Every structure is written in C-alpha cells, then in structure tokens.
MIDOSE-1310 file (N, C-alpha, C; in nm, 2 decimals, decimal comma, always signed):
residues 76
mrri	+0,03/+1,43/-1,38/+0,04/+1,32/-1,30/+0,13/+1,21/-1,36; +0,22/+1,16/-1,29/+0,32/+1,06/-1,34/+0,28/+0,92/-1,30; +0,29/+0,83/-1,40/+0,25/+0,69/-1,38/+0,37/+0,62/-1,34; +0,36/+0,55/-1,23/+0,48/+0,46/-1,18/+0,45/+0,32/-1,22
tnqi	+0,55/+0,26/-1,29/+0,53/+0,12/-1,32/+0,63/+0,04/-1,25; +0,59/-0,08/-1,20/+0,68/-0,17/-1,13/+0,74/-0,26/-1,23; +0,86/-0,25/-1,26/+0,93/-0,34/-1,36/+1,00/-0,44/-1,28; +0,96/-0,57/-1,30/+1,02/-0,68/-1,23/+1,14/-0,73/-1,31
ltne	+1,26/-0,73/-1,25/+1,38/-0,77/-1,32/+1,40/-0,92/-1,29; +1,44/-0,99/-1,40/+1,48/-1,13/-1,38/+1,62/-1,14/-1,32; +1,65/-1,25/-1,27/+1,78/-1,27/-1,21/+1,89/-1,24/-1,31; +1,87/-1,28/-1,44/+1,97/-1,26/-1,54/+1,99/-1,11/-1,56
ekva	+1,88/-1,03/-1,56/+1,89/-0,88/-1,58/+1,96/-0,82/-1,46; +1,94/-0,87/-1,34/+2,01/-0,82/-1,22/+2,16/-0,84/-1,23; +2,19/-0,96/-1,27/+2,34/-1,00/-1,28/+2,40/-0,91/-1,39; +2,33/-0,90/-1,50/+2,39/-0,82/-1,61/+2,41/-0,67/-1,56
kklt	+2,32/-0,62/-1,49/+2,33/-0,48/-1,45/+2,45/-0,47/-1,35; +2,46/-0,57/-1,26/+2,57/-0,57/-1,16/+2,70/-0,58/-1,22; +2,71/-0,67/-1,32/+2,84/-0,68/-1,39/+2,88/-0,55/-1,46; +2,79/-0,49/-1,53/+2,82/-0,37/-1,61/+2,86/-0,26/-1,51
qniq	+2,79/-0,25/-1,40/+2,83/-0,15/-1,30/+2,97/-0,17/-1,24; +3,00/-0,30/-1,22/+3,13/-0,33/-1,17/+3,25/-0,30/-1,27; +3,23/-0,32/-1,39/+3,34/-0,31/-1,49/+3,34/-0,17/-1,55; +3,25/-0,08/-1,53/+3,25/+0,05/-1,59/+3,35/+0,14/-1,52
dlnl	+3,41/+0,11/-1,41/+3,51/+0,19/-1,35/+3,64/+0,18/-1,43; +3,68/+0,30/-1,48/+3,79/+0,30/-1,58/+3,93/+0,28/-1,51; +3,93/+0,29/-1,37/+4,05/+0,26/-1,30/+4,07/+0,11/-1,28; +3,98/+0,03/-1,31/+3,98/-0,11/-1,29/+4,07/-0,17/-1,40
dlek	+4,17/-0,25/-1,36/+4,25/-0,32/-1,46/+4,19/-0,45/-1,50; +4,13/-0,45/-1,62/+4,06/-0,57/-1,67/+4,15/-0,69/-1,69; +4,28/-0,66/-1,72/+4,37/-0,77/-1,74/+4,40/-0,84/-1,61; +4,41/-0,77/-1,50/+4,42/-0,83/-1,37/+4,30/-0,91/-1,33
vgfy	+4,18/-0,85/-1,36/+4,06/-0,92/-1,33/+4,06/-1,06/-1,41; +4,09/-1,05/-1,53/+4,10/-1,18/-1,61/+4,20/-1,28/-1,56; +4,31/-1,22/-1,51/+4,41/-1,31/-1,45/+4,36/-1,38/-1,32; +4,29/-1,30/-1,24/+4,23/-1,36/-1,12/+4,12/-1,46/-1,15
iata	+4,05/-1,43/-1,25/+3,94/-1,53/-1,29/+4,00/-1,66/-1,33; +4,11/-1,65/-1,42/+4,17/-1,77/-1,47/+4,24/-1,85/-1,37; +4,30/-1,78/-1,27/+4,38/-1,86/-1,17/+4,31/-1,89/-1,04; +4,22/-1,81/-1,00/+4,15/-1,83/-0,87/+4,02/-1,90/-0,88
mpyl	+3,95/-1,89/-0,99/+3,82/-1,95/-1,01/+3,83/-2,09/-1,06; +3,73/-2,17/-1,02/+3,73/-2,31/-1,09/+3,69/-2,30/-1,23; +3,72/-2,40/-1,30/+3,70/-2,41/-1,45/+3,56/-2,38/-1,49; +3,46/-2,43/-1,41/+3,32/-2,40/-1,44/+3,29/-2,25/-1,44
hytr	+3,34/-2,18/-1,35/+3,31/-2,03/-1,35/+3,37/-1,97/-1,47; +3,49/-2,00/-1,50/+3,56/-1,95/-1,62/+3,48/-1,98/-1,75; +3,44/-2,10/-1,77/+3,36/-2,13/-1,89/+3,22/-2,06/-1,89; +3,16/-2,04/-1,78/+3,04/-1,97/-1,77/+3,06/-1,82/-1,81
ivet	+3,17/-1,76/-1,77/+3,20/-1,62/-1,80/+3,22/-1,61/-1,95; +3,30/-1,71/-2,01/+3,32/-1,71/-2,15/+3,19/-1,73/-2,23; +3,10/-1,81/-2,18/+2,97/-1,83/-2,25/+2,89/-1,70/-2,25; +2,90/-1,63/-2,14/+2,83/-1,50/-2,13/+2,88/-1,40/-2,23
veaa	+3,01/-1,39/-2,24/+3,07/-1,30/-2,33/+3,04/-1,33/-2,47; +3,04/-1,46/-2,51/+3,01/-1,51/-2,64/+2,86/-1,48/-2,68; +2,78/-1,49/-2,58/+2,63/-1,46/-2,60/+2,62/-1,31/-2,63; +2,69/-1,23/-2,55/+2,68/-1,08/-2,57/+2,73/-1,04/-2,71
kyqm	+2,84/-1,11/-2,75/+2,90/-1,08/-2,88/+2,81/-1,12/-2,99; +2,74/-1,23/-2,98/+2,65/-1,28/-3,07/+2,53/-1,18/-3,09; +2,48/-1,13/-2,97/+2,37/-1,03/-2,98/+2,41/-0,90/-3,04; +2,53/-0,86/-3,01/+2,58/-0,73/-3,07/+2,60/-0,74/-3,22
egat	+2,65/-0,85/-3,26/+2,67/-0,87/-3,41/+2,53/-0,88/-3,48; +2,43/-0,94/-3,41/+2,30/-0,95/-3,47/+2,23/-0,81/-3,47; +2,26/-0,73/-3,37/+2,20/-0,60/-3,37/+2,26/-0,51/-3,48; +2,39/-0,53/-3,50/+2,46/-0,45/-3,61/+2,41/-0,49/-3,74
lsrq	+2,40/-0,62/-3,77/+2,35/-0,67/-3,90/+2,20/-0,63/-3,92; +2,12/-0,63/-3,82/+1,98/-0,60/-3,84/+1,96/-0,45/-3,87; +2,05/-0,37/-3,81/+2,05/-0,22/-3,84/+2,09/-0,20/-3,99; +2,18/-0,28/-4,04/+2,22/-0,27/-4,18/+2,12/-0,32/-4,28
gdyy	+2,02/-0,39/-4,23/+1,92/-0,45/-4,32/+1,95/-0,59/-4,37; +2,06/-0,65/-4,32/+2,10/-0,78/-4,36/+2,02/-0,88/-4,27; +2,00/-1,00/-4,33/+1,93/-1,11/-4,25/+2,04/-1,17/-4,16; +2,00/-1,18/-4,04/+2,10/-1,25/-3,94/+2,04/-1,38/-3,89
endi	+1,92/-1,38/-3,85/+1,86/-1,50/-3,80/+1,83/-1,60/-3,91; +1,78/-1,56/-4,02/+1,74/-1,65/-4,13/+1,82/-1,61/-4,25; +1,90/-1,71/-4,29/+1,97/-1,69/-4,42/+1,88/-1,73/-4,53; +1,82/-1,64/-4,60/+1,73/-1,67/-4,71/+1,80/-1,65/-4,84
C-alpha cells in the first residue's frame, strides 16, 4: 500500500519550479531573454530578477562549502 502525502507548495516554490521549467529548454536563447528583460521590463522587475539570481548563487556557494566541511554561515 502506498502512502499519498499532500505537499503544499509555497508561492516561492511554485515560481521557482515554473522558472526552471521555462529555462530548461536548450533551444531557448538566454541572451535574447536577457535582452528583452533589460529593455522591455521596468527597472523593478530587472532588479528583482537580479536579486533572485544572487540569492540562488549564495545558496549554491553555501552548499558547496558545507559539502567540503568548511564553515559558511559562521566564521569561527
């Protein structure tokens, strides 16, 4: 018998999944996407996208350092 769990996703998780699904298409030209974001979107949207990318980069660096056994959160 299989147990079914209802996992409730937050809005942030839903957006993250949608973004990754949209950009995983290898035929998509990411440079053109960046061009359209920079030219067609208001400054607020651009800065929010940059903030999202920086947060993801920070998390990836932290995951890499924690796997290596280095302290990332607390410099002791």
